[in-house]
C-alpha positions in Angstrom: 5.6 -91.8 38.1 7.3 -94.4 36.7 5.9 -98.1 37.5 8.5 -100.7 38.3 7.8 -104.4 39.1 10.3 -107.0 41.3 9.1 -110.8 40.2 11.0 -112.9 42.6 10.8 -115.4 44.9 11.4 -115.3 48.7 14.0 -117.9 48.5 16.1 -116.2 45.9 19.8 -115.1 47.2 20.0 -113.2 43.8 17.0 -111.2 45.4 19.0 -111.0 48.8 21.9 -109.5 46.8 19.9 -107.3 44.9 17.7 -105.4 47.6 19.9 -102.8 48.7 20.7 -101.8 45.4 16.9 -101.8 44.2 16.0 -99.9 47.2 18.7 -97.1 46.5 17.4 -97.1 42.9 13.8 -96.4 43.9 15.0 -93.5 45.9 17.1 -91.8 43.5 14.3 -91.9 40.6 10.4 -91.0 40.9 9.8 -94.7 40.7 6.4 -96.6 42.2 8.0 -100.2 43.2 5.8 -102.8 43.7 7.2 -106.3 44.6 5.5 -109.2 43.3 6.3 -112.6 44.6 5.2 -115.7 42.5 4.9 -118.9 42.7 8.4 -119.9 41.1 7.9 -123.6 41.1 4.5 -123.2 39.0 5.8 -120.6 36.6 9.2 -121.4 35.4 8.2 -124.7 34.0 6.0 -122.9 31.2 9.3 -120.4 30.6 12.2 -122.3 30.6 13.6 -121.6 34.1 15.2 -124.7 35.7 14.5 -124.5 39.7 18.1 -125.1 41.6 17.0 -128.6 43.1 16.7 -130.1 39.5 19.8 -128.8 38.1 22.8 -131.0 37.1 25.4 -131.1 39.7 27.6 -129.2 37.3 25.6 -126.4 37.3 24.4 -126.6 41.0 28.3 -126.2 41.8 28.8 -123.3 39.6 25.6 -121.9 41.3 27.8 -121.9 44.7 30.9 -120.2 43.1 28.8 -117.4 41.8 27.2 -116.7 45.2 30.6 -116.6 46.6 31.8 -114.3 44.0 29.1 -111.8 44.4 29.1 -112.0 48.3 32.8 -110.8 47.9 32.1 -108.1 45.3 28.7 -106.8 47.1 30.4 -107.2 50.8 27.3 -109.0 51.5 27.6 -112.3 53.6 25.7 -115.4 52.7 25.7 -118.9 53.6 26.0 -121.1 50.5 24.1 -123.8 51.7 21.8 -122.3 54.5 20.4 -124.8 56.9 16.6 -123.7 56.0 16.9 -123.7 52.1 14.9 -127.0 51.4 16.1 -128.2 48.1 13.6 -131.0 48.4 11.0 -128.5 48.7 9.2 -130.0 51.6 6.6 -128.4 52.6 6.0 -127.7 49.1 5.2 -123.9 50.1 8.1 -123.2 52.1 9.2 -120.2 50.2 5.7 -119.3 49.2 4.8 -118.5 52.8 7.3 -115.3 53.4 6.1 -113.9 49.8 2.5 -113.9 51.2 4.0 -112.0 54.3 5.4 -109.5 51.8 2.3 -109.0 49.7 0.5 -108.5 53.3 2.8 -105.7 54.3 2.7 -104.2 50.9 -1.2 -104.3 51.1 -1.3 -102.9 54.0 1.1 -99.9 53.1 3.9 -101.0 55.1 7.6 -100.8 53.9 7.1 -104.1 52.4 10.8 -103.8 50.6 12.5 -103.7 53.9 10.4 -106.7 55.2 11.7 -108.6 52.0 15.1 -107.8 52.4 14.7 -108.9 56.2 13.5 -112.0 55.5 15.7 -112.8 52.6 18.6 -112.3 55.1 16.7 -114.3 57.5 17.1 -117.2 55.4 20.5 -116.9 53.8 22.6 -115.1 56.5 21.1 -115.7 59.7 20.1 -119.1 58.6 16.5 -118.9 60.2 13.3 -120.9 59.2 11.0 -118.3 57.1 8.8 -121.1 56.5 7.9 -120.8 60.4 5.2 -118.5 61.0 6.6 -117.4 64.1 9.8 -116.3 62.8 8.3 -114.0 60.0 6.1 -112.6 62.6 9.2 -111.7 65.0 11.1 -110.4 61.9 7.9 -108.2 60.9 8.1 -107.4 64.7 11.5 -106.6 65.1 10.9 -103.9 61.9 8.1 -102.3 64.1 5.3 -103.8 62.1 2.1 -106.2 63.3 3.6 -109.2 62.6 0.9 -111.6 64.1 -1.4 -109.3 62.0 0.5 -109.6 58.9 0.8 -113.6 59.4 -2.6 -113.7 59.9 -3.5 -112.1 56.8 -1.4 -114.4 54.7 -4.2 -116.8 54.0 -6.6 -114.2 53.4 -8.6 -114.3 50.0 -7.4 -110.6 48.8 -3.4 -111.7 49.9 -4.0 -115.0 47.8 -5.5 -113.7 45.0 -2.7 -110.8 44.5 -0.1 -113.9 44.8 -2.3 -116.1 41.7 -2.2 -113.0 39.7 1.3 -112.0 40.0 2.4 -115.6 39.1 -0.2 -115.6 36.2 1.5 -112.1 35.3 4.9 -113.5 35.5 4.2 -116.6 33.1 2.6 -114.3 30.7 5.5 -111.8 30.8 8.0 -114.7 30.5 9.7 -114.7 33.5 12.1 -117.4 34.0 14.3 -116.5 36.9 14.2 -114.7 40.1 14.7 -111.5 40.5 13.3 -110.0 37.4 12.6 -106.5 37.2 10.3 -105.3 34.7 9.3 -101.7 33.5 6.6 -100.8 30.7 6.7 -104.6 29.7 10.6 -104.5 29.4 12.4 -107.5 31.6 15.5 -107.2 33.2 16.7 -110.5 34.8 18.9 -110.7 37.7 20.7 -108.3 40.2 23.4 -108.3 37.9 21.2 -106.2 35.2 20.5 -103.5 37.8 22.9 -101.3 35.9 20.7 -101.8 32.6 17.9 -101.1 34.7 19.1 -98.1 36.1 20.2 -97.1 32.6 16.5 -97.4 31.4 15.2 -95.5 34.5 17.5 -92.5 33.7 16.0 -92.3 30.0 12.3 -92.4 30.9 13.1 -89.7 33.7 14.4 -87.7 31.1 11.3 -87.6 28.6 
């Protein structure tokens, strides 16, 4: 069984765009996928990444242009400036909280990938505040998961330890952007590298 790790932030539009294709790839190959939400703001200053809110205006405007292009290409709707995307990072853990929910679901053996995509869609398409615990619980409930239990588990030591571990692994691997997919230590940065990721899976499956 090939192990595939996905390091990402639950505020990443690129993780949203890559979700359906990633799901299709993991179903097509014998892949054990583990989602690894990590502390983007803490890690990327050490690995060369630049959070969007701190980039020059020229880069921010180009980021929006690329989002629009990919939205059209993938036929996936998106708000370029969603209501609850906090450029000022207040509260500071706003995009960490849904990551904790995903980890809690994954540890409970639930369909964390579906929950992850639903949370990303809620932020970027539905313009819902995924920093709000009641919103996260409602999204999980909609998928048939125990939303209140998952939210309650977010602050447990086992979930927080996993989040810290994923963040440290991301730093050691040199992850500087979200999403970054890792197979046997090889990094594939961005949903636009999923073709290369699939090529690598095809090679490994033929060994």
